[in-house]
C-alpha positions as a Python dict, from the first residue, in 0.01 Angstrom:
ca = {
    (1, 'M'): (0, 0, 0),
    (2, 'L'): (321, -131, 155),
    (3, 'R'): (433, 226, 212),
    (4, 'Q'): (113, 307, 404),
    (5, 'V'): (147, 0, 620),
    (6, 'W'): (511, 84, 693),
    (7, 'D'): (427, 444, 783),
    (8, 'Q'): (149, 324, 1015),
    (9, 'L'): (373, 71, 1183),
    (10, 'R'): (650, 341, 1231),
    (11, 'N'): (394, 578, 1373),
    (12, 'L'): (276, 307, 1611),
    (13, 'T'): (624, 246, 1740),
    (14, 'T'): (681, 621, 1815),
    (15, 'T'): (333, 708, 1952),
    (16, 'S'): (281, 397, 2162),
    (17, 'P'): (566, 153, 2209),
    (18, 'A'): (355, -41, 2458),
    (19, 'R'): (94, -116, 2190),
    (20, 'F'): (374, -200, 1952),
    (21, 'A'): (507, -451, 2213),
    (22, 'V'): (165, -614, 2226),
    (23, 'L'): (161, -643, 1843),
    (24, 'V'): (508, -797, 1843),
    (25, 'F'): (435, -1040, 2114),
    (26, 'V'): (114, -1160, 1940),
    (27, 'S'): (304, -1197, 1612),
    (28, 'L'): (582, -1397, 1786),
    (29, 'I'): (330, -1623, 1956),
    (30, 'L'): (164, -1695, 1619),
    (31, 'V'): (500, -1770, 1458),
    (32, 'F'): (610, -2004, 1741),
    (33, 'T'): (272, -2172, 1741),
    (34, 'A'): (323, -2258, 1375),
    (35, 'L'): (679, -2373, 1443),
    (36, 'L'): (580, -2598, 1739),
    (37, 'S'): (293, -2744, 1532),
    (38, 'L'): (538, -2877, 1272),
    (39, 'P'): (546, -3258, 1275),
    (40, 'A'): (928, -3237, 1290),
    (41, 'A'): (900, -3059, 1627),
    (42, 'S'): (728, -3359, 1797),
    (43, 'T'): (896, -3682, 1891),
    (44, 'D'): (611, -3889, 1730),
    (45, 'G'): (618, -3696, 1403),
    (46, 'R'): (260, -3576, 1437),
    (47, 'R'): (122, -3229, 1471),
    (48, 'L'): (69, -3105, 1825),
    (49, 'P'): (-295, -3022, 1904),
    (50, 'L'): (-371, -2655, 1847),
    (51, 'A'): (-442, -2582, 2215),
    (52, 'D'): (-115, -2741, 2325),
    (53, 'A'): (82, -2557, 2057),
    (54, 'V'): (-73, -2224, 2140),
    (55, 'F'): (-18, -2260, 2512),
    (56, 'T'): (344, -2386, 2475),
    (57, 'A'): (414, -2087, 2240),
    (58, 'V'): (263, -1847, 2484),
    (59, 'S'): (447, -2005, 2776),
    (60, 'T'): (779, -1990, 2573),
    (61, 'I'): (758, -1631, 2450),
    (62, 'C'): (629, -1507, 2791),
    (63, 'V'): (905, -1714, 2967),
    (64, 'T'): (657, -1889, 3193),
    (65, 'G'): (732, -2265, 3199),
    (66, 'L'): (380, -2392, 3249),
    (67, 'S'): (294, -2661, 3006),
    (68, 'T'): (-5, -2878, 2913),
    (69, 'V'): (236, -3149, 2779),
    (70, 'D'): (566, -3299, 2896),
    (71, 'V'): (826, -3090, 2719),
    (72, 'A'): (1102, -3357, 2754),
    (73, 'S'): (899, -3642, 2595),
    (74, 'T'): (672, -3451, 2361),
    (75, 'F'): (924, -3233, 2163),
    (76, 'S'): (1202, -3352, 1943),
    (77, 'P'): (1549, -3190, 1946),
    (78, 'L'): (1420, -2940, 1682),
    (79, 'G'): (1118, -2858, 1904),
    (80, 'K'): (1347, -2799, 2204),
    (81, 'V'): (1573, -2577, 1996),
    (82, 'I'): (1268, -2372, 1895),
    (83, 'I'): (1170, -2338, 2259),
    (84, 'F'): (1532, -2244, 2350),
    (85, 'I'): (1532, -1964, 2093),
    (86, 'G'): (1184, -1850, 2203),
    (87, 'V'): (1266, -1814, 2571),
    (88, 'N'): (1576, -1606, 2497),
    (89, 'I'): (1377, -1378, 2270),
    (90, 'G'): (1102, -1342, 2534),
    (91, 'G'): (1348, -1312, 2815),
    (92, 'M'): (1547, -1018, 2677),
    (93, 'G'): (1230, -837, 2587),
    (94, 'V'): (1098, -793, 2231),
    (95, 'L'): (1161, -418, 2208),
    (96, 'T'): (1508, -456, 2366),
    (97, 'L'): (1605, -731, 2125),
    (98, 'A'): (1476, -523, 1828),
    (99, 'S'): (1687, -228, 1948),
    (100, 'I'): (1991, -447, 1991),
    (101, 'L'): (1962, -574, 1631),
    (102, 'G'): (1919, -213, 1512),
    (103, 'L'): (2232, -118, 1703),
    (104, 'V'): (2429, -404, 1551),
    (105, 'I'): (2321, -325, 1206),
    (106, 'S'): (2337, 62, 1207),
    (107, 'K'): (2613, 98, 1473),
    (108, 'R'): (2410, 374, 1640),
    (109, 'L'): (2073, 440, 1805),
    (110, 'G'): (1849, 724, 1698),
    (111, 'L'): (1604, 898, 1929),
    (112, 'R'): (1313, 677, 1808),
    (113, 'A'): (1509, 359, 1883),
    (114, 'K'): (1605, 491, 2228),
    (115, 'L'): (1242, 571, 2316),
    (116, 'I'): (1142, 226, 2207),
    (117, 'A'): (1414, 55, 2409),
    (118, 'A'): (1344, 275, 2709),
    (119, 'S'): (991, 136, 2725),
    (120, 'D'): (1126, -209, 2806),
    (121, 'T'): (1317, -62, 3109),
    (122, 'N'): (1043, 144, 3258),
    (123, 'P'): (668, 140, 3189),
    (124, 'M'): (650, 506, 3294),
    (125, 'R'): (841, 582, 2971),
    (126, 'A'): (659, 344, 2736),
    (127, 'H'): (493, 638, 2546),
    (128, 'A'): (676, 896, 2348),
    (129, 'G'): (685, 1251, 2500),
    (130, 'P'): (878, 1433, 2770),
    (131, 'V'): (1130, 1207, 2943),
    (132, 'N'): (1208, 1244, 3311),
    (133, 'E'): (1584, 1218, 3325),
    (134, 'S'): (1575, 1125, 3693),
    (135, 'Q'): (1478, 771, 3602),
    (136, 'T'): (1696, 472, 3671),
    (137, 'V'): (1837, 452, 3321),
    (138, 'R'): (1866, 792, 3145),
    (139, 'L'): (1786, 817, 2781),
    (140, 'G'): (2150, 886, 2696),
    (141, 'E'): (2249, 561, 2861),
    (142, 'V'): (2005, 340, 2668),
    (143, 'G'): (2276, 229, 2417),
    (144, 'Q'): (2502, 122, 2709),
    (145, 'L'): (2214, -62, 2864),
    (146, 'L'): (2141, -254, 2547),
    (147, 'R'): (2500, -362, 2531),
    (148, 'T'): (2479, -475, 2896),
    (149, 'V'): (2164, -674, 2815),
    (150, 'A'): (2326, -855, 2523),
    (151, 'L'): (2661, -916, 2700),
    (152, 'S'): (2513, -1012, 3032),
    (153, 'T'): (2268, -1261, 2869),
    (154, 'L'): (2541, -1430, 2672),
    (155, 'L'): (2791, -1423, 2951),
    (156, 'I'): (2573, -1539, 3237),
    (157, 'E'): (2406, -1818, 3032),
    (158, 'A'): (2754, -1939, 2914),
    (159, 'L'): (2894, -1938, 3273),
    (160, 'V'): (2588, -2119, 3410),
    (161, 'A'): (2609, -2381, 3129),
    (162, 'L'): (2985, -2436, 3196),
    (163, 'A'): (2907, -2480, 3575),
    (164, 'L'): (2621, -2725, 3503),
    (165, 'Y'): (2800, -2943, 3251),
    (166, 'P'): (3015, -3147, 3500),
    (167, 'S'): (2713, -3205, 3725),
    (168, 'L'): (2511, -3338, 3434),
    (169, 'L'): (2798, -3580, 3349),
    (170, 'L'): (2815, -3698, 3707),
    (171, 'A'): (2438, -3761, 3701),
    (172, 'G'): (2491, -4017, 3425),
    (173, 'I'): (2391, -3806, 3127),
    (174, 'R'): (2595, -3878, 2809),
    (175, 'P'): (2854, -3610, 2725),
    (176, 'L'): (2690, -3526, 2393),
    (177, 'D'): (2338, -3490, 2551),
    (178, 'A'): (2486, -3287, 2839),
    (179, 'L'): (2650, -3059, 2579),
    (180, 'W'): (2310, -2922, 2478),
    (181, 'E'): (2121, -2980, 2802),
    (182, 'A'): (2355, -2753, 2996),
    (183, 'P'): (2283, -2443, 2772),
    (184, 'F'): (1914, -2537, 2781),
    (185, 'Y'): (1914, -2539, 3165),
    (186, 'A'): (2117, -2218, 3169),
    (187, 'A'): (1867, -2040, 2948),
    (188, 'M'): (1569, -2173, 3150),
    (189, 'S'): (1728, -2046, 3470),
    (190, 'F'): (1836, -1699, 3357),
    (191, 'T'): (1503, -1639, 3172),
    (192, 'N'): (1320, -1775, 3475),
    (193, 'T'): (1124, -2015, 3260),
    (194, 'G'): (1173, -2363, 3417),
    (195, 'F'): (1130, -2601, 3125),
    (196, 'T'): (1346, -2911, 3166),
    (197, 'P'): (1488, -3108, 2874),
    (198, 'N'): (1507, -3446, 3046),
    (199, 'P'): (1227, -3673, 3167),
    (200, 'G'): (1156, -3636, 3531),
    (201, 'G'): (1267, -3274, 3555),
    (202, 'L'): (1504, -3205, 3837),
    (203, 'E'): (1419, -3530, 4024),
    (204, 'P'): (1751, -3692, 3917),
    (205, 'F'): (1937, -3391, 4058),
    (206, 'A'): (1746, -3361, 4391),
    (207, 'D'): (2058, -3428, 4598),
    (208, 'D'): (2297, -3231, 4371),
    (209, 'Y'): (2315, -2914, 4575),
    (210, 'F'): (2585, -2762, 4349),
    (211, 'L'): (2366, -2793, 4037),
    (212, 'L'): (2061, -2657, 4234),
    (213, 'T'): (2264, -2366, 4372),
    (214, 'V'): (2382, -2276, 4020),
    (215, 'L'): (2022, -2276, 3900),
    (216, 'M'): (1930, -2051, 4189),
    (217, 'V'): (2206, -1814, 4099),
    (218, 'G'): (2089, -1806, 3736),
    (219, 'V'): (1731, -1738, 3849),
    (220, 'F'): (1842, -1458, 4083),
    (221, 'L'): (2047, -1281, 3814),
    (222, 'G'): (1762, -1304, 3567),
    (223, 'S'): (1502, -1182, 3819),
    (224, 'I'): (1678, -865, 3943),
    (225, 'G'): (1639, -697, 3606),
    (226, 'F'): (1869, -562, 3341),
    (227, 'P'): (1878, -198, 3480),
    (228, 'V'): (1999, -337, 3813),
    (229, 'I'): (2263, -550, 3637),
    (230, 'Y'): (2368, -239, 3448),
    (231, 'A'): (2389, -43, 3773),
    (232, 'L'): (2586, -318, 3945),
    (233, 'W'): (2815, -326, 3639),
    (234, 'K'): (2897, 35, 3682),
    (235, 'H'): (2910, 70, 4059),
    (236, 'V'): (2929, -283, 4197),
    (237, 'W'): (3146, -190, 4502),
    (238, 'D'): (3001, 160, 4561),
    (239, 'V'): (2656, 103, 4717),
    (240, 'R'): (2612, 482, 4768),
    (241, 'R'): (2598, 533, 4396),
    (242, 'W'): (2344, 271, 4329),
    (243, 'P'): (2011, 424, 4193),
    (244, 'L'): (1708, 407, 4427),
    (245, 'H'): (1560, 140, 4194),
    (246, 'T'): (1861, -82, 4244),
    (247, 'K'): (1855, -49, 4621),
    (248, 'L'): (1485, -119, 4654),
    (249, 'T'): (1511, -421, 4419),
    (250, 'M'): (1810, -581, 4595),
    (251, 'I'): (1673, -526, 4945),
    (252, 'T'): (1324, -640, 4875),
    (253, 'T'): (1447, -945, 4673),
    (254, 'V'): (1674, -1063, 4956),
    (255, 'L'): (1406, -999, 5221),
    (256, 'L'): (1151, -1202, 5028),
    (257, 'F'): (1402, -1483, 4964),
    (258, 'F'): (1470, -1535, 5333),
    (259, 'A'): (1110, -1467, 5446),
    (260, 'G'): (979, -1724, 5195),
    (261, 'A'): (1235, -1986, 5297),
    (262, 'A'): (1147, -1931, 5670),
    (263, 'A'): (777, -1966, 5594),
    (264, 'F'): (824, -2292, 5390),
    (265, 'L'): (1053, -2430, 5653),
    (266, 'A'): (801, -2360, 5935),
    (267, 'L'): (497, -2489, 5740),
    (268, 'E'): (645, -2798, 5564),
    (269, 'Y'): (907, -2935, 5816),
    (270, 'N'): (657, -3199, 5931),
    (271, 'N'): (503, -3283, 5591),
    (272, 'P'): (638, -3633, 5501),
    (273, 'K'): (539, -3580, 5139),
    (274, 'T'): (763, -3276, 5088),
    (275, 'L'): (1027, -3158, 5335),
    (276, 'G'): (938, -3372, 5633),
    (277, 'S'): (1113, -3680, 5511),
    (278, 'M'): (1445, -3502, 5484),
    (279, 'D'): (1716, -3425, 5751),
    (280, 'A'): (1773, -3076, 5888),
    (281, 'W'): (2026, -2961, 5621),
    (282, 'D'): (1821, -3095, 5332),
    (283, 'T'): (1500, -2942, 5464),
    (284, 'T'): (1671, -2602, 5507),
    (285, 'F'): (1826, -2605, 5156),
    (286, 'Q'): (1514, -2718, 4982),
    (287, 'A'): (1304, -2447, 5166),
    (288, 'F'): (1544, -2183, 5021),
    (289, 'F'): (1527, -2353, 4680),
    (290, 'L'): (1150, -2344, 4690),
    (291, 'S'): (1152, -1980, 4799),
    (292, 'A'): (1372, -1887, 4502),
    (293, 'M'): (1167, -2074, 4248),
    (294, 'T'): (833, -1947, 4364),
    (295, 'R'): (957, -1594, 4285),
    (296, 'S'): (955, -1681, 3919),
    (297, 'G'): (1211, -1958, 3860),
    (298, 'G'): (965, -2239, 3801),
    (299, 'F'): (1194, -2530, 3878),
    (300, 'A'): (1069, -2780, 4141),
    (301, 'V'): (1228, -3063, 4334),
    (302, 'V'): (926, -3135, 4570),
    (303, 'D'): (577, -3216, 4440),
    (304, 'I'): (392, -2887, 4449),
    (305, 'G'): (63, -3060, 4465),
    (306, 'E'): (159, -3218, 4804),
    (307, 'L'): (229, -2887, 4976),
    (308, 'H'): (6, -2791, 5267),
    (309, 'G'): (-267, -2537, 5185),
    (310, 'S'): (-85, -2281, 5402),
    (311, 'S'): (237, -2327, 5192),
    (312, 'L'): (34, -2285, 4873),
    (313, 'I'): (-86, -1949, 4999),
    (314, 'V'): (272, -1846, 5080),
    (315, 'G'): (373, -1952, 4734),
    (316, 'C'): (83, -1755, 4578),
    (317, 'M'): (197, -1439, 4763),
    (318, 'L'): (559, -1487, 4642),
    (319, 'M'): (456, -1561, 4285),
    (320, 'F'): (223, -1256, 4270),
    (321, 'V'): (509, -1032, 4374),
    (322, 'G'): (755, -1181, 4131),
    (323, 'G'): (1095, -1036, 4051),
    (324, 'G'): (1249, -705, 3946),
    (325, 'S'): (1122, -459, 3686),
    (326, 'A'): (1261, -501, 3332),
    (327, 'S'): (1363, -851, 3421),
    (328, 'T'): (1290, -1199, 3289),
    (329, 'A'): (1066, -1254, 3596),
    (330, 'G'): (694, -1176, 3617),
    (331, 'G'): (453, -1069, 3878),
    (332, 'I'): (379, -708, 3996),
    (333, 'K'): (754, -667, 4059),
    (334, 'V'): (937, -619, 4389),
    (335, 'T'): (977, -240, 4342),
    (336, 'T'): (604, -209, 4314),
    (337, 'L'): (571, -379, 4652),
    (338, 'A'): (842, -167, 4799),
    (339, 'V'): (692, 161, 4683),
    (340, 'L'): (352, 65, 4831),
    (341, 'A'): (513, -45, 5158),
    (342, 'L'): (705, 281, 5183),
    (343, 'A'): (374, 474, 5106),
    (344, 'V'): (195, 280, 5389),
    (345, 'F'): (484, 350, 5624),
    (346, 'S'): (492, 718, 5531),
    (347, 'E'): (120, 749, 5591),
    (348, 'A'): (158, 581, 5926),
    (349, 'K'): (431, 819, 6023),
    (350, 'G'): (241, 1121, 5899),
    (351, 'R'): (505, 1220, 5646),
    (352, 'P'): (396, 1461, 5366),
    (353, 'S'): (578, 1251, 5104),
    (354, 'V'): (714, 907, 5045),
    (355, 'Q'): (1092, 901, 5102),
    (356, 'A'): (1367, 635, 5078),
    (357, 'F'): (1747, 668, 5101),
    (358, 'G'): (1739, 1051, 5080),
    (359, 'R'): (1511, 1054, 4780),
    (360, 'R'): (1141, 1148, 4738),
    (361, 'I'): (927, 911, 4534),
    (362, 'P'): (671, 1118, 4336),
    (363, 'S'): (299, 1060, 4342),
    (364, 'D'): (280, 943, 3987),
    (365, 'V'): (499, 645, 4063),
    (366, 'Q'): (275, 559, 4358),
    (367, 'R'): (-38, 576, 4141),
    (368, 'V'): (119, 349, 3884),
    (369, 'A'): (227, 99, 4153),
    (370, 'L'): (-131, 93, 4292),
    (371, 'S'): (-271, 53, 3940),
    (372, 'V'): (-43, -242, 3867),
    (373, 'V'): (-150, -427, 4186),
    (374, 'A'): (-517, -348, 4124),
    (375, 'W'): (-515, -473, 3766),
    (376, 'G'): (-297, -772, 3854),
    (377, 'A'): (-546, -873, 4133),
    (378, 'T'): (-836, -825, 3888),
    (379, 'I'): (-681, -1043, 3622),
    (380, 'V'): (-609, -1317, 3876),
    (381, 'A'): (-954, -1305, 4023),
    (382, 'L'): (-1136, -1316, 3688),
    (383, 'S'): (-917, -1602, 3551),
    (384, 'T'): (-962, -1798, 3876),
    (385, 'I'): (-1342, -1763, 3856),
    (386, 'V'): (-1364, -1858, 3491),
    (387, 'I'): (-1126, -2159, 3514),
    (388, 'S'): (-1288, -2280, 3836),
    (389, 'Q'): (-1626, -2271, 3656),
    (390, 'I'): (-1497, -2456, 3350),
    (391, 'S'): (-1292, -2720, 3531),
    (392, 'Q'): (-1491, -2757, 3856),
    (393, 'E'): (-1161, -2817, 4031),
    (394, 'Q'): (-1061, -2701, 4386),
    (395, 'V'): (-1025, -2328, 4406),
    (396, 'S'): (-696, -2354, 4592),
    (397, 'D'): (-530, -2556, 4304),
    (398, 'V'): (-682, -2320, 4041),
    (399, 'L'): (-573, -2008, 4233),
    (400, 'F'): (-218, -2138, 4259),
    (401, 'D'): (-182, -2226, 3891),
    (402, 'V'): (-352, -1898, 3786),
    (403, 'I'): (-112, -1688, 3986),
    (404, 'S'): (174, -1906, 3855),
    (405, 'A'): (56, -1816, 3506),
    (406, 'F'): (7, -1445, 3586),
    (407, 'G'): (351, -1431, 3750),
    (408, 'T'): (509, -1634, 3465),
    (409, 'V'): (651, -1871, 3723),
    (410, 'G'): (571, -2218, 3588),
    (411, 'L'): (506, -2411, 3899),
    (412, 'S'): (187, -2622, 3901),
    (413, 'T'): (-15, -2842, 4133),
    (414, 'G'): (-73, -3065, 3832),
    (415, 'L'): (-390, -2887, 3734),
    (416, 'T'): (-276, -2718, 3411),
    (417, 'A'): (-197, -3037, 3236),
    (418, 'E'): (-551, -3167, 3303),
    (419, 'L'): (-740, -2859, 3186),
    (420, 'S'): (-984, -2874, 2888),
    (421, 'D'): (-912, -2667, 2584),
    (422, 'P'): (-1134, -2364, 2681),
    (423, 'A'): (-963, -2344, 3017),
    (424, 'V'): (-619, -2378, 2846),
    (425, 'Y'): (-694, -2073, 2633),
    (426, 'V'): (-801, -1872, 2937),
    (427, 'M'): (-475, -1974, 3114),
    (428, 'A'): (-277, -1867, 2809),
    (429, 'L'): (-449, -1530, 2809),
    (430, 'T'): (-360, -1503, 3181),
    (431, 'I'): (7, -1567, 3101),
    (432, 'F'): (-2, -1310, 2819),
    (433, 'M'): (-157, -1039, 3044),
    (434, 'G'): (82, -1125, 3323),
    (435, 'R'): (389, -1080, 3095),
    (436, 'I'): (288, -761, 2925),
    (437, 'G'): (-60, -657, 3054),
    (438, 'T'): (31, -476, 3370),
    (439, 'V'): (321, -294, 3204),
    (440, 'T'): (102, -180, 2919),
    (441, 'L'): (-169, -63, 3167),
    (442, 'A'): (94, 113, 3375),
    (443, 'A'): (219, 288, 3058),
    (444, 'A'): (-136, 395, 2980),
    (445, 'V'): (-177, 540, 3331),
    (446, 'A'): (154, 721, 3309),
    (447, 'A'): (62, 872, 2975),
    (448, 'S'): (-287, 966, 3070),
    (449, 'S'): (-199, 1292, 3240),
    (450, 'R'): (-272, 1610, 3053),
    (451, 'S'): (-184, 1973, 3114),
    (452, 'Q'): (-460, 2134, 3318),
    (453, 'L'): (-463, 2510, 3384),
    (454, 'Y'): (-724, 2499, 3660),
    (455, 'S'): (-787, 2305, 3975),
    (456, 'L'): (-1122, 2151, 4074),
    (457, 'P'): (-1277, 2210, 4424),
    (458, 'V'): (-1147, 1968, 4685),
    (459, 'E'): (-1378, 1732, 4858),
    (460, 'R'): (-1262, 1437, 5078),
    (461, 'P'): (-1458, 1115, 5074),
    (462, 'I'): (-1440, 889, 5377),
    (463, 'V'): (-1195, 601, 5324),
    (464, 'G'): (-1092, 320, 5550),
}
């Protein structure tokens, strides 16, 4: 019996790593739900309600940061340690982490392990079969990529924690408390989660621009993706040798960062409840901080619920895009947006193919990008309709929190904490789909092509 189960599990990992990822994610969520339900994980020594435990577990494993309870006051030190471990597992990617452990134990990676690990770096390769070696990370480089993932996670979080520790001490936090809060903040920034261990969140540090800048750097490094970190590691000073994926990710990320800051600055400079009460320097800095966090960071200094409706729309747009592929960020990914923008530009120019930096982007990548956007928009629309019907709250607030859930951002207008249990479960499902749903669907699209020895007659429907 056990032998049959093991053979089926091994067959699943090789025939469909994407489905295997779903299975592992669900298993981890169940495990962490049980752990967070332990009386010792709560400050009051009582079991957390099931809906809150499930939602927190989903938000932890899917590195989201939304919560139906106040993490700082609800969870004991043990509960916060469980959350800390969970976000690091979810941030690195389940399949990547499994491959790293296999590499540590066996000192080598077989073909099966490389195929499994490759599915975390590119949804186009999430099913076994012929591998296109013109991808960002070649199959032969998977072992080096895994080492980069492990080392970069440990190194970046350690450096961010060291940089944060003095600021926490200056803010009046006791040295012993700061000793574990600094790594907690470091993990939450690099994994783009946004949980805070102290009551009041970042409010005590609203004027500490050094601490906020360090958090932004951590969020940025986590959001660009491990393949980009790997490429920069190899060719940091030689831009010409950067893969196309790295170029598109870096350019789009920087453009969205500045565009988002400019939009928030223009829309909120006269809002006394957010940026309007600050001087010019504070307003500018906080606009950039808000732009960085709406991409997937999840930390907030200003009250999101007090933003103008126009700013909420800008935030929704940034959250829906998210960060880089194979990163700790969510959303449809910046490269998806870049590919679609290039396709539109090429169509406007009348070019026969989509091109960028001397490279041609094949049609299958364009189809996957379009599918990711379409499925993402569908998930957001359906979740918004259902939660709006259940809660009877304003659609603008519901839409913002739903996109925050889908994009695994963690920012909230305050709605999520007030939802009833049925709406909480719908929001949790939205988080789950946002973290792995579009990748799985993209993998299904990429693997759906079959050899065809004939061509059907062409007929052009009218579009546009």
